[in-house]
C-alpha positions in Angstrom: 96.0 92.3 139.6 94.2 89.5 141.4 90.7 90.8 140.9 88.5 90.6 137.7 88.3 94.2 136.3 87.4 93.5 132.7 84.0 92.9 131.2 85.2 89.8 129.2 85.3 86.2 130.3 88.5 85.9 128.4 90.2 88.9 129.9 93.1 86.9 131.4 95.8 85.4 129.3 97.7 83.0 131.7 100.0 80.3 130.3 97.9 77.3 131.3 98.7 73.6 131.1 95.9 71.5 132.6 92.3 71.7 131.5 90.2 69.9 134.2 87.4 72.3 135.4 89.0 75.4 136.9 92.2 73.5 137.8 94.7 74.8 135.3 97.8 73.2 136.8 98.5 69.6 137.7 100.4 68.9 141.0 103.6 68.1 139.1 103.3 71.3 137.1 102.6 73.3 140.2 105.7 72.0 141.9 107.8 72.9 138.8 106.1 76.4 138.9 107.2 76.9 142.5 110.8 75.8 141.7 111.0 78.2 138.8 109.6 81.1 140.9 111.9 80.4 143.8 115.0 80.2 141.5 114.1 83.5 139.9 113.6 85.2 143.3 116.6 87.5 144.3 118.4 86.6 147.5 118.1 90.2 148.7 114.3 90.5 148.1 111.8 91.1 150.9 110.0 87.9 150.0 113.1 85.9 150.5 113.6 87.6 153.9 110.1 86.8 154.9 110.6 83.2 153.9 113.6 82.9 156.2 111.4 84.1 159.1 109.0 81.2 158.5 111.4 78.8 160.3 111.2 80.8 163.4 107.8 79.5 164.3 106.5 75.9 164.6 103.1 77.1 163.3 104.6 77.4 159.8 104.8 73.6 159.7 101.8 72.4 161.6 98.9 73.7 159.4 98.2 75.2 156.0 98.3 79.0 155.5 94.8 80.4 155.8 95.5 83.5 153.8 96.5 85.6 156.8 100.3 85.5 156.2 100.3 87.8 153.2 96.7 88.9 153.2 96.1 86.8 150.1 92.7 86.0 148.7 90.9 82.8 149.7 91.3 81.6 146.1 95.1 81.5 146.5 94.9 79.2 149.6 92.3 77.1 147.7 94.5 76.9 144.6 97.5 75.6 146.7 95.4 73.0 148.5 94.1 71.8 145.2 97.4 71.8 143.4 99.3 70.2 146.3 97.0 67.4 147.6 97.6 65.8 151.0 98.6 62.5 149.5 101.2 63.9 147.1 104.5 62.1 147.4 107.8 64.0 147.8 109.8 61.5 145.7 109.3 63.1 142.3 112.3 65.0 140.8 110.4 68.3 141.1 109.6 67.8 144.8 113.2 66.7 145.6 114.5 69.8 143.8 112.0 72.1 145.6 112.8 70.8 149.1 116.5 70.9 148.3 116.3 74.6 147.2 114.5 75.5 150.4 117.1 73.7 152.6 119.9 75.4 150.7 118.5 78.9 151.4 117.3 78.3 155.0 119.6 76.2 157.2 117.1 76.3 160.0 114.6 74.1 158.1 116.6 70.9 158.9 116.6 71.7 162.6 112.8 72.3 162.6 112.3 69.1 160.7 114.3 67.1 163.2 112.3 68.7 166.0 108.8 68.2 164.6 108.9 65.1 162.3 107.4 62.7 163.1 106.6 63.7 166.7 104.1 66.4 165.8 103.6 66.2 162.1 104.3 63.8 159.2 107.1 64.8 156.8 104.8 65.0 153.9 102.5 67.4 155.8 105.5 69.3 157.2 106.6 70.4 153.7 103.1 71.0 152.5 102.3 73.3 155.3 105.6 75.2 154.9 105.3 75.6 151.1 101.7 76.9 151.4 103.2 79.9 153.2 106.0 80.1 150.6 103.4 80.2 147.9 101.5 83.0 149.7 104.7 85.1 149.9 105.4 84.4 146.2 101.9 85.6 145.3 102.4 88.7 147.4 105.6 89.5 145.5 104.4 88.7 142.0 101.3 86.5 141.3 101.7 84.0 138.5 99.2 83.7 135.6 97.7 80.7 137.4 97.2 82.7 140.6 95.5 85.4 138.6 93.2 83.0 136.9 92.3 81.3 140.2 91.3 84.7 141.7 89.5 85.7 138.5 87.4 82.6 138.5 86.7 82.9 142.3 85.7 86.5 141.8 83.1 85.8 139.1 79.6 87.0 139.7 77.5 84.5 141.6 74.7 82.7 139.8 71.4 84.5 139.9 67.9 83.0 140.4 65.9 81.8 137.4 63.7 84.9 137.6 66.7 87.3 137.5 68.5 85.5 134.7 68.5 86.9 131.2 69.4 83.4 129.8 68.2 80.2 131.4 70.8 77.4 131.9 70.8 74.2 130.0 69.6 71.0 131.7 73.2 69.7 131.8 76.4 71.7 132.0 79.8 70.5 130.7 82.4 70.8 133.5 85.4 68.8 132.3 87.2 67.6 129.2 87.6 69.7 126.1 84.8 71.9 124.6 84.1 70.6 121.1 85.5 73.0 118.5 82.1 73.6 116.8 80.5 74.3 120.2 83.3 76.6 121.2 83.2 78.6 118.0 79.4 78.9 118.1 79.5 80.2 121.7 82.2 82.8 120.9 80.5 84.0 117.8 77.0 84.1 119.3 78.2 85.7 122.5 80.0 88.4 120.5 76.7 89.3 118.9 74.9 89.2 122.2 77.4 91.5 123.9 77.2 94.1 121.1 73.4 94.0 120.7 71.2 97.0 121.3 69.4 95.1 124.1 72.7 94.3 125.9 73.8 97.9 125.5 70.5 99.2 126.8 70.5 96.8 129.8 74.1 97.6 130.7 73.6 101.3 130.4 70.5 101.3 132.6 72.1 99.1 135.2 75.0 101.5 135.5 73.0 104.7 135.3 70.0 103.7 137.4 71.1 101.0 139.7 74.8 102.1 140.1 76.0 98.7 139.0 79.6 97.8 138.1 79.8 97.6 134.3 82.3 94.7 134.4 80.0 92.7 136.7 77.0 93.4 134.5 78.7 92.3 131.3 80.3 89.2 132.9 77.0 88.1 134.3 75.3 88.3 130.9 78.2 86.3 129.3 78.2 83.6 132.0 74.5 83.1 131.8 74.7 82.9 128.0 77.5 80.4 128.5 75.4 78.2 130.8 72.4 78.5 128.3 74.7 76.7 125.8 75.5 73.9 128.3 78.9 75.1 129.6 79.7 75.4 133.4 80.8 78.9 134.1 84.0 78.2 136.1 85.1 75.5 133.7 84.1 77.7 130.7 86.1 80.7 131.9 89.2 78.6 132.3 88.7 77.0 128.9 88.2 80.4 127.2 91.6 81.7 128.0 93.4 82.4 124.7 96.4 80.3 125.7 94.1 77.3 126.6 92.3 77.6 123.3 95.7 77.7 121.5 96.8 74.6 123.4 93.6 72.6 122.7 93.2 73.8 119.1 96.7 74.8 118.0 97.1 77.1 115.0 93.4 77.4 114.5 93.2 80.8 112.9 89.4 81.0 112.8 89.1 80.3 116.5 91.9 82.8 117.4 90.3 85.5 115.3 86.9 84.9 116.7 88.2 85.1 120.3 90.2 88.3 119.6 87.0 89.8 118.1 85.0 88.8 121.1 87.5 90.3 123.6 87.7 93.6 121.6 83.9 93.7 121.3 83.5 93.3 125.1 85.9 96.2 125.7 84.2 98.4 123.2 80.7 97.5 124.5 81.8 98.3 128.1 83.2 101.7 127.1 80.0 102.5 125.1 77.7 101.5 128.0 79.7 103.7 130.4 79.6 106.6 128.0 75.9 106.3 127.5 75.3 105.9 131.2 77.0 109.2 131.8 74.8 110.8 129.0 71.5 109.6 130.5 69.3 112.1 132.2 69.4 111.6 136.0 66.7 109.5 137.7 66.6 112.2 140.3 64.5 115.1 138.8 66.1 117.6 141.2 69.4 117.1 139.4 68.0 118.1 136.0 67.8 121.4 134.3 64.2 120.8 133.4 61.8 118.3 135.1 60.3 115.4 133.2 56.7 115.3 132.2 54.2 113.4 134.3 53.9 110.7 131.6 56.5 109.6 129.1 55.8 107.9 125.7 58.0 104.9 125.3 56.8 103.2 122.2 55.2 103.8 118.8 56.4 106.1 115.9 56.6 109.8 115.9 55.5 111.7 112.8 57.9 114.0 111.0 56.3 117.1 112.4 57.0 116.0 116.0 60.6 115.1 115.1 61.1 118.5 113.6 59.8 120.0 116.9 62.3 117.9 118.8 65.2 119.2 116.7 64.0 122.8 116.9 63.6 122.5 120.6 67.2 121.3 121.0 68.4 124.2 118.7 66.6 126.7 120.9 68.1 125.1 124.1 71.7 125.3 122.9 71.2 128.9 121.7 69.9 130.1 125.1 72.0 132.7 126.9 72.5 130.8 130.1 73.3 127.4 128.6 77.0 128.0 128.1 77.6 129.1 131.7 75.6 126.1 133.0 77.6 123.8 130.8 80.9 125.3 132.0 79.8 124.9 135.6 78.7 121.3 135.1 82.0 120.3 133.5 84.0 122.0 136.3 81.9 120.0 138.8 83.0 116.8 137.2 79.7 115.9 135.6 81.5 114.9 132.3 83.1 116.5 129.3 81.0 119.1 127.4 79.8 116.6 124.8 78.6 114.2 127.5 76.8 117.0 129.4 75.2 118.3 126.3 73.9 114.9 125.4 72.4 114.6 128.9 70.8 118.0 128.5 69.2 116.9 125.3 67.8 113.8 127.0 66.4 115.9 129.8 64.7 118.1 127.3 63.1 115.1 125.5 61.6 113.9 128.7 60.4 117.4 129.6 58.3 117.2 126.4 56.8 113.7 127.3 59.2 111.4 125.4 61.2 108.8 127.2 64.8 109.5 126.6 65.9 106.2 124.9 62.7 106.2 122.8 63.4 109.8 121.7 67.0 109.1 120.7 65.9 105.9 118.9 63.3 107.9 116.9 65.9 110.4 115.8 68.2 107.6 114.7 65.4 106.0 112.8 64.8 109.4 111.0 68.4 109.5 109.9 68.1 106.0 108.5 64.9 106.7 106.6 66.2 110.0 105.2 69.4 108.4 104.0 67.5 105.7 102.3 65.3 108.3 100.6 68.4 110.2 99.4 69.9 107.0 98.1 66.6 106.3 96.2 66.9 109.7 94.4 64.3 111.6 96.4 64.7 115.3 97.2 63.2 117.8 99.5 60.8 115.3 101.2 59.7 116.2 104.8 61.9 113.5 106.2 65.0 114.7 104.3 64.3 118.3 105.4 64.0 117.1 109.0 67.2 115.1 108.6 69.0 118.2 107.4 67.8 120.0 110.5 69.1 117.1 112.6 72.5 117.3 111.0 72.6 121.1 111.6 71.6 120.5 115.2 74.4 117.9 115.7 76.9 120.3 114.1 75.9 123.1 116.5 76.1 120.8 119.5 79.6 119.6 118.5 80.7 123.2 117.8 79.5 124.3 121.3 81.1 121.3 123.0 84.5 122.0 121.3 84.2 125.7 122.1 83.6 125.0 125.8 86.3 122.4 125.9 88.8 124.9 124.6 87.7 127.5 127.1 87.9 124.9 130.0 91.4 123.8 129.0 92.8 127.3 128.5 95.4 127.9 131.3 95.0 131.0 133.4 97.1 133.9 131.9 100.1 134.9 134.0 100.9 138.6 134.5 104.1 140.6 134.4 107.3 139.0 135.7 105.5 135.6 136.2 105.5 135.1 132.4 108.3 133.1 130.8 107.8 135.0 127.6 106.7 138.6 127.6 104.0 139.7 125.1 105.3 141.5 122.0 106.1 145.2 122.6 106.6 148.3 120.4 110.1 149.8 119.8 109.2 152.2 122.6 108.6 149.3 125.0 104.8 149.7 125.0 102.6 146.6 124.7 102.0 145.9 121.0 98.5 145.2 119.7 97.9 141.4 119.5 96.0 139.9 116.5 92.6 138.6 117.6 90.9 138.0 114.3 91.3 137.2 110.7 93.6 134.5 109.1 97.2 134.0 110.2 99.7 134.3 107.4 101.6 131.2 106.3 104.9 132.8 107.4 103.6 133.4 110.9 102.3 129.8 111.2 105.5 128.2 110.0 107.7 130.4 112.1 105.6 129.8 115.2 105.7 126.0 114.8 109.4 125.9 114.2 110.3 128.1 117.1 107.7 126.5 119.5 109.2 123.1 118.7 112.7 124.2 119.6 111.4 125.8 122.8 109.5 122.8 123.9 112.4 120.4 123.6 115.0 122.8 125.0 116.9 122.0 128.2 115.2 124.9 129.9 111.7 123.6 129.1 112.5 120.1 130.2 114.0 121.4 133.5 110.9 123.5 134.1 108.5 120.6 133.4 110.5 118.3 135.5 
């Protein structure tokens, strides 16, 4: 992919060489990269065919590709222009090899060179313009790690205003050289804590659920602003945070490697958690709720045990209602989420219908669990909080049980009838339908026999043919 899709600044793992700002490849290294990619390109590939067509038009040699040839992103054209500067000589071994490879595969290049050089274009510019298009076609066929990183950096969220920022930038930002090890480790460690903090999770969840924001962009923005608050330029920092660059600058540094892996894993987990919680949030549109919110919502303070018990009892009454199961089934079929997610959303709607802001209410229940567990560890018994906690556990168990039951029902395939069945139901000796067991425990013999025979059936040639 050529677009950033992860919520981590270190999501790309290109094999980088240079380390100056976002420039990850020197001109000489870029030439060697082109040679390697062209040598690996099959002669019968569509990219090779398109390259042969380049020599049919003088335009291929009179200006740089502007991105229109292969519909490449602007970052690709910018990368080429930066990695192949106008004044780069063609006398290096790599450049000689690159031009020689091109001439070997396209005999028309020499004719076009004789026609245009130096009348319309200098030889140096002639090859630079031509290879900008070759590079574009190589990217179209298979972008290199350097191409991916260039697009990743170019696609980073744009800087926000000071009023919008969560973290303010330092007075000076490092944009070249190597990031000192201590500074790098501190950033990775502190940024990991920031990404996984309750505040970050709450902000990301709200941005997705209320504003419809992209979770990857939200997380990247927070990380980039945190990076700049520590005095590191965002584009330079992203290039430097690539695991392969860290390995090159600080080889065999187990502590840095572990910290970076933990950071990337945390970003992924935090993004998944934020998306999950966003789906669980009660809709900002009251018309889409089962029950409307109260006119005023309490968002702070502490709820007493009696109020917490009322919350638990209210949820228990809700999940026990006759119409809830049908509503839950319909919501899941409409794509509103799996049963567990929808039930969590129903609970949040209920909390707000009683005047408690949903995040505040959930936080109060979590705090109750913490206090009750501390009381139990301290040897206390039958306190109001412990009793309330037991009710909370019972409520959670009932919710999970209902969610599993509905999931089973939703995933149950429609029963086929008569000759449409692959296997007919058991019949009596007289050919009449036998009574099927619908309750009670299954005998060990039945379970073992079913598993053995079902396993043989599933891997049989007939089953594989039917599935195919």
